[in-house]
N, C-alpha and C positions, 0 to 999 in steps of 0.2 A: 402535410406538405402542400404548400401553396405555390403555384407557378404563375408567372405572368401570362396574360392572354396571348401576347405575341409568341411566346415560347410554345404554348399549347398549339397554336395555329401552325407553327413551323414543324412541330413534331407530327401533326396530322398530315401536312403536305408531304413530309419525308416518308411517312408510312404509306401514303398513297403511291409515291414514286417507287417504293420498295415492291409493292404489289404489282404495279404496272410494268416494271422492267424486270422483276424477278432477279435483281442483282444484290449481292451481299453488302456492297458498300452503303447503300441507303439504309439498311438495317443497322449497320454499325453507327451511322450518323444518328439514327433514332435513339439508339442505346446511349450514346454520349449526351444527347440533348435531354434525355429523361432523367439523368442523374440529379441528385439534390444540388442546390445552389452552391454549397460549400465544396462540392466535387466538380464544379464546372471547369472547363478548360480555359486557361488564359495563356496565350503565347506571345512572346516578345518578338520584335523585328529581328533580333539577333538569331533566334531559332529559325526564323524564316530564311535568313541569309545562309545559315549552315545547310538547311535542307535544300535550298535552291542550288547550292554548289554541287551537292551530291546528285540531284535530280534535275538536270538541265532540261528545260522545255516542258516540264510537268506543271500541272495545276496543283497548288498547295491549298488544301482545305482545312480550315480550323473550325471544329464544331463547338465554338465558344467565342471568346473575345480576343481580338488582336490588339496588343498594346505596343507603344512606340519606343520602348527601351532598346537602344542599340542603333547601329547604322546599317544601311542597305546600300550595296554597291553594284547591284545588277538588276536587270529587268525581270520581274516576276509577275505571275498571275496568282492572286490570292483570293480565295472564297472564304468568307467568315460570317458567323451569325451576327457579329457586330465588331466594330473597330473604333478606336479613338481617332479623333480628327487628325492628330499629328501622325499617326501610323498611316492613314490614308495619304497624307501629304508626302510622306517619305516614299511610298510606293509610286505615286504620281511623279515625283521628282526624278525617278529613275526610268520614266516612261513605262512603268508597269501598269497593271490593271487590278483594281479591287472590285469584286463582285459580292453583293450581299447574298447570303445563303438563301434567303427568302425568294429572291429572283431566280437563283440557280436551280432551285427545286421545281420551279414551274414547268420546265421542259426537260424532264429526266431522260426521255428517249433520245435526245440530241447529245447527251453527255457520254463520252467514252470513258468508262471507269478505269481502263488500263492507264490513262494519262493523269490520274488523280492520286495524290499522296495525302493521306490524312495525317495532320500534324497535331500532336498532343503535347 
């Protein structure tokens, strides 16, 4: 099993966050990122739209890639390991925010895990 160097670094940072904060969410992210490539999470904007309607004001975390299929009609904050350019544009067009998981993991103590929904 060969993983990209970026993914290995992201897993290591997430493991460090799990140890530092002692919160289960970080361990779940590590588990998702450690899966083989064929089992990686890919989420479309349509799924983000549905989850955002159910969970107003929450941060939606995608432990994989965010794809642009679908439409977005509301402001959302999405954290993902990666995203297509058009998916980022759709989020920005609704005044939403896209945060790369790599940056999000750097300050785990500032993250309130009760406001985060993991989307698969």
